[in-house]
N, C-alpha and C positions, 0 to 999 in steps of 0.2 A: 225295516221291514218294507215302507214303504220302496226305498231309495232302491232296492233287491229286484224290486217289482219291476220298478219302470225299465232297469239297468235290461230285464230281461224280452220285456219287449221289446224295446229297439231291437234291439240283438236280432229279434227273430224278425223284425221290420224289414232288417238288409238282406236278412237268409233270403227270405220272398222273395225281396223286390231281385236282388241278384238271379234265383232262378227262375226267375218271368222271363231277366234280360235274354239267361240264356234258351230258354224256350222261343225266341224270336228266330224266323228263317231266313235266313243267309238273303243279303239283295241282289237282286237280276242284275248287278253290275259285280259282284263277285261271283258269282256264279258264272255268266259271260267270261272271266281271267279265265277259272278253272278250266275251261271248254280245250279243245286244241283249235288254232286257230293261222289263217294265212295270213298274215300281212303284207300291201303292198302300196305304192306310192304313181299315184300317174300326174305329166306333164301336161299340158295343154296351152298355148297360143292361138294368139288371130292380130291380125295387123289391121289396124285402121288408119284412113289420110287425115290429120289432123284440117279440123275446121275452125283454128284459131290458132292464138299465136300470143304469149304473155312477152312485154318487153318492157325492159330495167332500162329508164331514161335518167338523167341527172343533169341539173347546172349547177355549175363552181364559179362562184366569183370571189373576187379578191379586191380590196380598197384598204386602204391607212386605217378609217376606221369601222368598227362592227354597223354601222346604222347607213355608209354608204355599202359599205357589202352585198346589205339587206336592201335597198335597194336598186341594187344593180341585178341581182339573181332575181328578185320578187319580177321587175318587169322581165326579163327574162324568161321567165318560167311563165308567165302569163300571155305570153305570146305563144310562147308554145303551148299551151291549153287552148289556148284558142285556134290557133292552126288544128288543132286535133280536133277540136267539133268541127270547125269547117271539114274536114274529111270524114265526118261522120264517127266519129268517137262519141259515144253516150258518154255524162257527165258519170253514169253507173261503176262502167270500163273505164275509169284513170281515180289511182287511190295515190294517197303520195306514201313512199314508202322507208322516208326518213328525210330528216331533218337536221342540220346542227350547227351551229356557230366556232369557229376556231380562233382562237389568238395565233399569228406568226413571228417568232422569235428568230434576232440575231443575235449570236454571241460572240466577239472578236477575238481573236488569239493576242497574248501581250509577246509582250521583245521575252518574256524569260519562260515560257512555252507553256505557262497556264491562259486561264481564259475570261476574259469580261464576262460580268453575270449578264442572265438572258436578260433581252430591250423587246419588248415588241414593237415590232414595225410595219403590223397590221394585223384585219383579217380577215377569215375564210369562209363564208357560206356555201354548206351544199344543199341541194333539198332532190331528193329522190323522187322518180312518178313510177309509177307500174304499169302500163296497159296491156286491158285487152285489145286486141285488132279481129273483127269476126270475120272479118272480107279480104280472106289472105293475100286478094290482089289488091288491094290496098296498103300493102306492107310495104312496101318499096320506096313508093311515094309519103308514108307517115313519115319514114326513117330519116328521108331528105330534108320536105322539110322540118324537121324536129331540130336535126344538128347546124340545119342554115339561120334556124332561127335562136340559137342558144343551148342547146343541150350538147353539155362535153365532158358525161360522163359517162358510164353503162353501158349500156349497148348489148344485152345477152337476150336472146331470144331465146324464150322457150316453147318447141309448136305443141302443142293438147288439142285436148276433146272436149267439147261444150258435156257428151252422152256420151260416153264409150260403154254404153250399158248392151249395146247388141253386141260387141265385140270380145266383153267379159261373161257374155250368156255361152258365146262359142267357144271359149277356149273352158271356160267350164265344162261343157258337154267334150271338148276332147280329150279334156282330162281323166274325166271318170271315163270314158272310152277304151284308153288304154291303162288304167285301173284295172277295168273288167279284166284286159286281154292278157293282162303280165299274171292276174287271178288265176284264169282257165286254164295257164299254161303250164301253173306252176303245180295246180289239182291232177292233169293231166300225167306233167311229167312224175308227179307223186304217187299217182294209183288213187286214188281218194277222189270225192265228190264238193265241191261248193254245196256249204249249206246257206244257212241265213245271215244278210250282212249284222252286225254287230253295232260297227260304228263310222264313221265318214268325217274329215277334217277337212276343211277348206283351208288353204293358204294363199292366197291374193295381192299382187305387187304391181302398184302403178307404176306405168312409165317413167324413168326418172330422167327424162333427154339428156343428151350434155347441151350446152350453149352451144348456137349453131354459127354466132355470128360475132363479135366484139369490134365498137366503132372507140374508131381514137379519135381525138382533135385536132390530128392533122388534117380527117380528113375533111374537115368541115370546107378551108377552103376549095378545094378541088374536085367538087364533085358533082361532072357539069347534068349528071339523071340521074333518074331514085336508082339506087341499090339494089341489083337482082338478089335473091332469097331463091331458095330450093327447099320446099317443107317437107319432100320425104314421108316415112310410114312410122307411128307411132305398134310396137307391141307391146300385147297386156298378157300376161299368163298366172296362170292359176296351177297351184299344186292340191291336187286331193290325197290324202292319208287314209284306204280302206283296210278294217278287218270283216274278213268272214270265217266263221265257222266252218269246221268241215264234217260234211252228211255223217251220220254213223251209219 
């Protein structure tokens, strides 16, 4: 008898709970989805002259032993760091971006066409350095001195902006203005009126400029003067998606 009463009580509790959930009002989001809407997108962009360059440099040294290759690499990189400091580059703007020590192999061919086991004939040490040059007028001189002091790898340059906030805000306004204009045109063509804004979503893409220049090791001996560079402009783009309710 006690067991039947307990089961009856539990069944009643589940039934009441289900009725309670069914009686809850629909969420605002669900209500919005049931409305007739006009959905548009807008794209906006703004350009900004770069005020900073990120320069990728590298020093590669080879020797018969790992210790010799490392010592030569350390000397060359120390000279480069000192020269960069003399050019006004602060320590916070210089960062090691990669370091490796790798054996170099030789594998001789036998007369029967097979090969001898590989033999270590030396070592290669590579040290990468990422440098932020905030005074673009010094960029050519920085490249010139770095190459002459031992930089023989890398050379990629990315022109960027330290604080692009103003350009991003302008791009955002341009994107929204385009979206609003599209929505008004669609509403007019459909013979309806725009209602409240239901949602606004934004997508922002930072510029990914292609490397502007590549230095080659062969340039090191034939660079009589500073390398000329052209910074151009960076373009910042924003896309917005806007949904309007159609006024009843």
